[in-house]
C-alpha positions as CSV (number, residue, x, y, z in Angstrom):
1,M,-22.2,-4.8,11.0
2,W,-20.4,-7.8,11.1
3,T,-22.4,-10.1,8.6
4,R,-20.8,-12.7,6.7
5,S,-20.1,-10.4,3.5
6,F,-18.4,-7.2,5.7
7,T,-16.4,-10.0,8.2
8,L,-14.7,-11.4,4.9
9,Y,-14.4,-8.7,3.0
10,F,-12.4,-6.8,6.3
11,G,-10.2,-10.2,6.6
12,A,-9.3,-9.7,3.2
13,R,-8.6,-5.8,3.1
14,T,-6.5,-6.1,6.4
15,I,-4.4,-9.0,5.4
16,S,-3.7,-7.5,1.9
17,L,-2.6,-4.1,3.6
18,L,-0.4,-6.2,5.6
19,G,1.6,-7.6,2.9
20,D,1.4,-3.8,1.3
21,A,3.2,-2.8,4.5
22,M,5.4,-5.1,4.6
23,M,6.7,-5.1,0.9
24,P,8.9,-1.9,1.2
25,V,11.3,-3.0,4.6
26,A,11.3,-6.3,3.2
27,S,12.8,-4.7,0.0
28,A,14.7,-2.3,1.6
29,L,16.4,-5.0,3.7
30,A,17.0,-7.6,1.2
31,I,17.3,-6.1,-2.1
32,G,19.6,-3.4,-0.3
33,K,22.2,-6.0,0.8
34,V,23.0,-7.2,-2.6
35,Y,22.2,-4.1,-4.8
36,G,22.8,-1.3,-2.3
37,I,20.7,2.2,-1.9
38,A,20.3,2.7,-5.7
39,G,18.9,-0.6,-6.3
40,V,16.7,-0.4,-3.7
41,G,15.4,3.3,-5.1
42,Y,15.1,1.9,-8.5
43,V,12.6,-1.2,-7.6
44,L,10.6,0.8,-5.1
45,A,10.2,3.8,-7.9
46,I,9.1,1.1,-10.4
47,W,6.4,-0.2,-7.8
48,T,5.5,3.1,-7.3
49,A,5.0,4.9,-10.6
50,S,3.1,1.4,-12.2
51,A,0.9,1.8,-9.0
52,V,0.0,5.3,-9.4
53,L,-0.4,5.0,-13.4
54,V,-2.7,1.8,-13.7
55,M,-5.0,3.4,-11.2
56,L,-6.0,6.0,-13.5
57,F,-7.8,3.2,-15.2
58,G,-8.8,0.6,-12.5
59,G,-11.9,2.6,-11.8
60,V,-13.2,2.2,-15.3
61,V,-12.2,-1.7,-15.4
62,A,-13.8,-2.0,-12.1
63,D,-17.0,-0.9,-13.4
64,R,-16.9,-3.2,-16.3
65,I,-16.1,-6.6,-14.3
66,G,-16.6,-5.7,-11.0
67,A,-14.7,-4.4,-8.2
68,R,-14.3,-7.9,-6.3
69,R,-13.2,-9.6,-9.5
70,L,-10.4,-6.8,-10.4
71,M,-9.5,-7.4,-6.7
72,I,-8.8,-11.0,-6.7
73,G,-7.1,-10.9,-10.1
74,A,-4.9,-8.5,-8.3
75,D,-4.0,-10.9,-5.7
76,V,-3.1,-13.5,-7.8
77,V,-1.0,-11.4,-9.6
78,R,0.6,-10.5,-6.2
79,V,0.9,-14.1,-5.1
80,V,2.7,-14.6,-8.2
81,T,5.2,-11.8,-8.0
82,Q,6.2,-12.2,-4.4
83,G,6.4,-16.0,-4.7
84,V,9.0,-15.7,-7.9
85,V,11.1,-13.3,-6.1
86,A,11.1,-15.9,-3.0
87,V,12.4,-18.3,-5.2
88,A,14.6,-16.4,-6.8
89,F,16.2,-15.0,-3.4
90,L,17.0,-18.9,-2.8
91,D,20.2,-18.6,-4.9
92,G,21.1,-15.8,-2.4
93,A,21.0,-12.6,-5.1
94,P,18.5,-12.9,-8.3
95,P,19.0,-11.1,-11.0
96,Y,18.5,-7.3,-11.1
97,A,16.0,-7.0,-14.0
98,L,13.8,-10.0,-12.3
99,L,13.6,-7.8,-9.8
100,L,12.9,-4.5,-11.7
101,V,10.0,-6.4,-13.8
102,M,8.2,-8.3,-10.6
103,A,8.6,-4.7,-9.2
104,F,6.5,-3.4,-11.9
105,L,3.8,-6.4,-12.1
106,S,3.5,-5.8,-8.6
107,G,2.7,-2.5,-8.7
108,T,0.2,-3.0,-11.5
109,A,-1.6,-5.6,-9.5
110,A,-1.9,-3.2,-6.3
111,G,-2.8,0.1,-8.6
112,M,-6.0,-2.2,-9.9
113,F,-6.8,-3.4,-6.6
114,E,-7.4,-0.1,-5.0
115,P,-9.8,1.2,-7.0
116,G,-12.0,-1.4,-6.3
117,V,-12.0,-0.8,-2.4
118,N,-14.0,1.8,-1.8
119,G,-16.5,0.8,-4.2
120,M,-16.7,-2.7,-2.2
121,V,-17.4,-0.9,1.4
122,S,-21.2,-0.2,-0.1
123,L,-21.6,-3.6,-1.5
124,V,-21.0,-5.4,1.9
125,A,-21.7,-3.1,4.8
126,R,-25.2,-1.7,5.4
127,D,-23.5,1.1,7.5
128,P,-20.7,2.3,4.4
129,Q,-19.4,4.8,7.3
130,R,-19.2,2.6,10.3
131,A,-17.4,-0.1,7.9
132,N,-14.9,2.9,6.8
133,A,-14.1,3.7,9.8
134,T,-13.3,0.1,11.4
135,L,-11.0,-0.6,7.7
136,K,-8.9,2.4,8.6
137,I,-8.1,1.5,12.2
138,A,-7.2,-1.9,10.5
139,E,-4.7,0.2,8.0
140,A,-3.4,1.8,10.6
141,V,-2.5,-1.2,12.8
142,T,-1.0,-3.3,9.6
143,H,0.9,-0.1,9.1
144,L,2.2,-1.0,12.6
145,A,2.6,-4.5,12.9
146,G,3.6,-5.0,9.1
147,P,7.4,-2.9,9.0
148,A,8.0,-4.5,12.2
149,L,7.1,-8.1,11.0
150,A,8.9,-7.8,7.9
151,G,12.2,-6.6,9.7
152,V,11.9,-9.4,12.1
153,L,11.6,-11.8,9.8
154,I,14.3,-10.8,7.3
155,V,17.0,-11.2,10.4
156,V,15.3,-14.4,11.5
157,A,14.9,-16.4,8.6
158,G,15.8,-14.4,5.8
159,P,14.6,-12.7,2.4
160,V,12.9,-16.4,1.1
161,F,10.6,-16.6,4.4
162,V,9.7,-12.8,4.6
163,Y,8.5,-12.8,0.5
164,T,6.9,-16.5,1.0
165,V,4.7,-14.6,4.0
166,D,4.4,-11.6,2.0
167,A,3.1,-13.8,-1.1
168,A,0.8,-15.8,1.3
169,T,-1.0,-12.6,2.6
170,F,-2.4,-11.9,-0.8
171,L,-3.6,-15.4,-1.2
172,V,-5.2,-15.3,1.7
173,S,-6.6,-12.1,0.5
174,G,-7.8,-13.5,-2.6
175,V,-9.6,-16.4,-1.0
176,C,-11.5,-14.2,1.3
177,L,-12.9,-11.9,-1.4
178,L,-13.7,-15.2,-3.8
179,L,-16.1,-16.2,-0.9
180,V,-17.9,-12.9,-0.5
181,R,-21.2,-12.8,-2.2
182,V,-22.2,-9.4,-3.5
183,T,-25.1,-8.7,-5.9
184,V,-23.3,-6.0,-8.7
185,P,-25.6,-3.8,-10.5
186,R,-25.2,-4.0,-14.4
187,P,-23.3,-1.1,-15.6
188,Q,-24.9,1.6,-18.1
189,P,-23.2,1.0,-21.7
190,S,-20.1,3.8,-22.4
191,D,-16.8,3.4,-23.4
192,V,-13.6,3.9,-21.6
193,L,-12.5,7.0,-23.3
194,S,-15.7,8.5,-22.3
195,D,-15.5,7.5,-18.9
196,L,-12.3,8.7,-18.4
197,R,-12.6,12.1,-20.1
198,R,-16.1,12.6,-17.6
199,G,-13.4,11.9,-14.7
200,W,-10.7,14.1,-15.7
201,E,-13.6,17.0,-16.1
202,E,-14.7,16.1,-12.3
203,F,-11.1,16.2,-11.1
204,K,-9.9,19.1,-12.8
205,A,-13.4,21.4,-11.1
206,R,-11.7,20.3,-8.0
207,S,-8.9,22.5,-6.6
208,W,-8.5,21.4,-3.8
209,M,-8.2,17.5,-5.0
210,W,-6.0,17.7,-7.6
211,S,-3.6,20.6,-5.4
212,V,-3.4,17.8,-2.6
213,I,-2.6,15.3,-5.2
214,L,0.2,17.1,-6.9
215,V,1.6,17.8,-3.1
216,W,1.8,14.1,-2.4
217,V,3.3,13.1,-6.0
218,F,6.0,15.5,-4.8
219,W,6.3,14.4,-1.2
220,G,6.4,11.0,-2.7
221,V,9.4,11.6,-4.9
222,L,11.6,14.0,-3.0
223,V,11.1,12.7,0.7
224,V,9.6,9.3,0.8
225,G,11.2,7.8,-2.2
226,P,15.2,8.7,-1.0
227,Y,14.5,8.1,2.4
228,V,13.3,4.7,2.0
229,P,16.7,3.2,0.7
230,L,18.7,5.8,3.0
231,S,17.1,5.6,6.0
232,S,17.0,1.0,5.7
233,Q,21.0,1.0,4.9
234,V,21.7,4.2,7.5
235,I,19.6,2.4,10.9
236,G,20.2,-1.3,9.4
237,A,18.4,-3.9,11.0
238,D,16.2,-2.0,13.1
239,Y,14.6,-0.3,10.4
240,G,11.8,-2.5,11.0
241,W,10.9,-1.0,14.1
242,V,11.5,2.3,13.3
243,M,8.5,1.8,10.8
244,A,6.8,0.3,13.1
245,T,6.9,3.1,15.7
246,L,5.6,5.4,12.6
247,G,2.6,3.0,12.1
248,L,2.4,3.3,16.3
249,G,2.0,7.2,15.7
250,T,-0.4,6.6,12.8
251,V,-2.7,5.0,15.1
252,L,-2.6,7.2,17.9
253,G,-3.4,10.2,15.3
254,G,-6.3,8.5,13.9
255,L,-7.5,8.1,17.5
256,V,-7.3,11.8,18.0
257,A,-8.6,12.6,14.9
258,I,-11.8,10.7,15.5
259,R,-12.2,13.1,18.6
260,L,-11.0,16.8,17.2
261,R,-13.5,17.7,14.3
262,P,-11.9,20.9,13.4
263,R,-13.6,23.5,11.0
264,R,-11.1,23.0,8.3
265,P,-9.9,19.1,8.1
266,L,-7.8,18.9,5.3
267,A,-6.1,22.2,6.3
268,A,-5.7,20.6,10.0
269,G,-4.3,17.3,8.6
270,A,-1.5,19.2,6.2
271,V,-0.3,21.4,9.4
272,A,-0.3,17.9,11.4
273,L,1.7,16.4,8.9
274,S,4.8,18.9,9.3
275,G,5.8,17.0,12.4
276,Y,7.1,14.3,10.0
277,V,9.8,16.1,8.9
278,A,11.5,15.1,12.0
279,M,12.1,11.5,10.4
280,P,13.8,12.4,7.1
281,L,15.8,15.0,9.1
282,T,17.1,12.6,11.1
283,V,18.8,10.6,8.3
284,A,20.2,13.7,6.6
285,L,21.8,15.1,9.7
286,G,23.1,11.4,10.1
287,L,22.4,11.5,13.9
288,P,22.5,8.4,16.2
289,C,19.7,6.1,14.8
290,R,20.4,3.1,16.6
291,S,19.4,1.6,20.3
């Protein structure tokens, strides 16, 4: 499985996920210190909204120009946005409008990056199932390491350094993708509106898919959205370690999921996710969070 192409793709995907995992903690601690809870909330909301909206078109664009090119372009944009924010923090308090614009551009790039992820696996790996499992483990590990790394860097070196490191992760990802050599089949002639319409019909035909996505939309708006800025203010500098612990739970949960074979895996996952209620409940009740 570890061919040159897959190794480079694995490195690109892993380092990019690390940058993604660092971003919420870096934003919550750095921006929250200057603009408070509301300031963090608006920045993360714009990032998330732009990413979700662009994902609707990302797959169509990837089919036309190639997933690898689209992902490289997305990495280049994020190198610029995170670098601009790093420079802006040199003065201590960057203009809030600049943070909002950079969040929009960074979220747009993230939305363009994701549709190409799964499409690339079959091009770089002879065994896509094993490759996807390996990538999922790497994703869980970055969810463990990214928040802790961002939290430590914010405390030790400040926001300028952490945003510079974040930009560097996307630079490394782009270089790795640039070195990948894949043969992309020529797409069939079609127009964007027809592809979007056909994709929408397939999406509507699968009730389990759109119902789960609808639940996750409400989850993001009503739970994750408020939780990130609120908990970062309540917990303080230890917020990165708390999120790293969440990543550790994700790793352990993934290992359990490999062993268990429930008859209804989606339902089993939904039931297991109910354990997450403890995290926002801790913040809501004002329970002690500091060590």
